[in-house]
N, C-alpha and C positions, 0 to 999 in steps of 0.2 A: 791966415797962416795956418790955423788949426785945420781948416778944410783941406789945404794943400797936403798936409801931413797925412790926413786921413785918406785922401785919394791915393797918395803914393803907397801907403800901406795896403790899401785895397787892391791896387793893381799888382803889387808884388805878390800878395796872397793868391790872387787870381792866376797869375803866371805859374805859381807853384802847383796849384790844383791842375792846371792844364798840362803841366809837365808830367805830373803823376799819372793823369789819365792817358797821356800819349804812351808812356812807358807800359802802362797796364794793357792797353789795346795791342801794342806791339808784341808784348809777351804772349797774349792770347793767339794772335796770328801766327807767331813763331811756333808755339806748341801745337797748334792745329796742323800746320804744315808738316812738322816732324811726325805727328801721329799718322797722317795719311801716307807719308813716304815710307814709314816703317811697315805699313800694311800693304805696300806695293802699288798704291794708286798713282804715284808719281811716274811710274813707267809708261803710263798711257798718255802723258802729256807730250805734245809735239815738241820736237827739238830742231834747232837749226840744221840745215843740210850740211854745213861745214862740220858741226859736232858729230853728226852721224858718220860722215866719211872718216873723221879722226878716230872714232871708236872702232870702226871697221878695221882700220889699219892696225890699231893697237891689238885687237883680237887676233888678227893673223900673226902678229909678232909673238904674242903671248902663247899661242898654241903651237909654236914651232917645234917644241920638244915632245908633244903628245903623240898618240898613236897615228895621228894624221901625217906624221913625218914621212912614212913610206910612200904615202900618196903624193907628197910634195916631191920626193925623190923620183917617183915614177913619172912625174909630169915634166920630164926634161923637154919633151916636144909639145907639151900641152900649152894651150893659151892661158894668159893670166886670168881670163874670165873663169876658166875651168877651175883654177886653183882657188879663186875666191869662192866659187860655188861650194867646193869641198870644205873650205874652212867654215863657211856660214852654216852649212848643213850639220856640222858637228855640234853647233850650239843649240840645236832645236831638238830637245828630247822630251818635252812635256806633252801630254795628251790633251787634246781639246775636242770633245765629242761634237759631232755635227751630222746633219742629215744630207749635206751636200756631197757631191762626188769627190771633192777634195777638201781637206781641212787645212785652212790657210793660217799662217802666222807671219811674223816678220822675216822668218828664215826658211820659207818654203812651205810645202804642204804634204800631207800624207795621201798617197795614192795607192791604188791596187798595183801589184807588180806587173810590169810590162814583159818581164822574162822570168821564167821559173826553171830551176834545175830539178827535173822530176825523177831522175834516177841516174845510175842504179846504186843500191847499197854495196859498199866495198868496191866501188868502181873507180873512185877518185874524186867524188863530188866535193868533199871538204877542201881538198887541195885546189880544185878549180875555183871555188868560191873565195878562198884566201888570196889566190893570185889575182882574181878579178877586183878585189877590194883595193888593190894598189891604184886602180884607175880612178882619177878624180871625178869622173862622171858616172860612177857606179855607187849606189847606196844599197846595202843589203842587210837583211835581218841576220843576226848572229846565230841564234838558236833555230832549230827546225820547227816551224809553226804547226805542221801536221793538220792544217785546216781542212784540206779536201779529203782526208781519210779518217780523221778521228774527231775533229771539233767542228764539223760543218754545221751542226745544229746551233752553234753560237752565233751564226749569222755573219754576213759580209762586213757589217760595220765593225764588229769585233776584230775581224781579220785585218781590215784596213788600219785599225788603230795599232796593230803590231808593227806596221811598216815605219821605217825611218822617214824623216822629212826630206824632201828633195826640192831642188830649184829647177827652173825651166832648162831643159837640155840634159838633165840627169836621168838615169834609169833606176827604177826601183826593182830589186830582185829578192828572191828567197830560194831556199833549197830544202826539199824534203824528198829523199830518194824513194820512199815507199809509194809515192804517187804513181810511179810507173806501173806497179803491179796491182793497184787498187782499181777494181772494176768500175766504181762510181766516179772516180776522179776525172776522167776526160769530160764527161757531161757537165760536171760541176765547174770545172775550169772554163769550159765553153760558155756556160751560163754567165760567168763573170765577165769574160771578154773573149770573143772569137779571134782577136788579134794578138793574143798572148804568144810570145816566142817561147819555145820549149827546148830545153837542152838536156840531152841524155848522155851521160858518161858511161861508156860500156867497156868491158874488159873480158878477156878470155873467160868463158863461163866456168871452166874447170878450176882455173886459178882463183876466180872470184868465189866459188863455192868453198874452197879450202880456206880462203881468207875469212869468209863468213863464219865457218866452223871454228877457226882459231879465235876469233873475237868472242864467240859464245863460250868456248872452252875457258877463256881467261876469266869469265864471270861465273862459270859453273864447272869447277874442276872435275866433278864426278860424272861428267857427260860421257855417254857411250862413244865408242870409236867412230871415226868418220865413215868407215865402210859399213858398220852396223846401221848407221842412220841413212846412208845413201842407197842401200839395196833393200828391197822387200824380201828378196830371196837371194842369198849369196851364191847358191848353187846354180840357179838359172841366170843370175846376173840381171834380174829385173830391177830397174831403177825406181826408187820411191819418189815420185814427183810431188807427193804431198808435203815432203820436207822442204821448207822454205829456201834453204841453201841451194837446193837443186832447182826448185820452181822458178826462182828469180832469173836464172840464167837462160830460160827459154824466151829470149828476147822477141822473137818473131811473133809469138802468141800475144804478148803484152802490147806490142806495137800495133797489131791488128785492131785492138780495142780502141787505141788512141786515134787511128786513122779513120775511124767512123765519124769523128767529130772535127779533126784538124787535117788540112792537107799536108803533104810531105814538106812543102816549102816553109812551114812554121817550125820545123824541127832542125836542130843541129846535133849530130851524133859525134861526140868527142871520144877519141881513143884514149882509154886509161893507160895503155902502154906508152903511147907517144907523149902523154902528159908527164911521164917520168923521164923518158929518154930525150925528148925535145919539147920542153915546156913552152919555150918562146914561140916555136912554130905552131903548136896547137893553140896557144893563146892568141896568135894572130888570126886564126880562123874564127875564134870565138868573138874577138873584137869586131871583125868584119861582119859577122852575123848580127851582132847587136847594133851595128851602125855607129860604132865608136872609132875614134882615131886610134891608131896603133901606138899606144903609150907604153904598154907592158911589153918589154923586149928581152932579149937574151942578157942584157946588162943587169937585169934584176935577179938573176938566178945563179946559184952554184950547186953542185951535186954533193950531197952529204954521203960519204962512203959508208959511214957507220949505220945510218938509217936506211940507206938505199933509195933515198928520195931526194928530189931537188928542194932546196930551201931558198928563201928570199935573202938577198945580201943584206948585211948589217946597215940599217938606216942611220942617218946622222943623228947623234945624240943618244944612241943606244949602245949598250955594252956588248950585245951579241946579236947574231942574225936571227931571223924569224923562221923557225921550223915547225912542222906539225907536231902535235902532242905525242906523248909516250904511247898512246893507243894506236898510233900509225907506225907501220913498218915492223910489226911483231914478227919474230921468226916462226915459220909454219912448222907444224909437226910433220914427222915422216909418214907419208901415205904410201902403201904398197903400189908399185908401178902398175900392176895388173888392174888395180882398182881405178887408177887414173885413166888407163887406156880404155876401160869399159865405159867410163863416164864420157870420155872424149868421143867414142863411137856413138853414144847416145845423143850428144849435142850436135854432131856433124850435120845432119839434115836440117836442123833448126837454124844452125849458123848460116848454111848456104841460102836458106830462105831469107834470113835477115839481111845477108849481103845483097840479095836481089831486091828486096823491098827498099833498102836505103841507097842502093847504087854505090856501095862502098865495100871493098874487100878488106876486112880487118886482119886477115892472115892468121887466124887461130887454128886453121887446119893445114 
């Protein structure tokens, strides 16, 4: 009888010890799991396919009200795959250094741009880029990288890390208008890829020069008058081609430098004037050149009478339409008509040569 009691007490105590040990080890495992999850290690664990699909759907729904909305609105005729690509690529903003040609993660990879807007300053490059970003298959850098003119010594890996992540079928783009007038830029772009598509937005060089001067004047109010900067000698009417506002508009000279490395078929010349008067028509040409479906159409634009520029229509979930910033559409200062006529005479032979080189008459003369 005494042994039976002793055995029962022993078994009960043994069970209590086992129970305590089980709780102890369970707590260790739980705290270890929480520690690793808080440090991000759980993200690398494989998940069921169903869970991944559910998370993808939730991400698309949750991002409906973000800046991606215009792209969704722009994709009226785009495939569902294109919409998913756009949504996924918005979630991939972290940098992951690598020595491979592309840096891959779950939401695409960073690649060198397949197309670059290389010019020209005050031609309409910002408007073109903003219009292109409506397209679900276009991913573009927001700021101008200036890699091929200012930061080339940082190396191609640095440049690629600036690019947004893209999925298969999407195009990576950037814009830096000063590339067009940079002597070394064509060779450097060619060294990166001879297949790069090059877009040049051009505008009446006289109007462009005045716009350029207006922008500089807004930053430096004490700037000399336009005519004092444009002419070396006001009496003889000799134009000062060393002034950048004048030099940029000699398009034929700059194009010659680029044609030493790229054939004309790699270029698309966009009319800055038509980008204002017929943005949908000009965007159609751009989308065709890039091999994209014509998603951006006239239903995306309206003309802002105050700014004198087309704006993107109000996207769903937004309180106002998307227009270019205050720096765009500034009123130009009054320039004496004889100054403008002299400048137009100066540009005329260069314009005619540019028409001949591109096979397109822009109607500036």
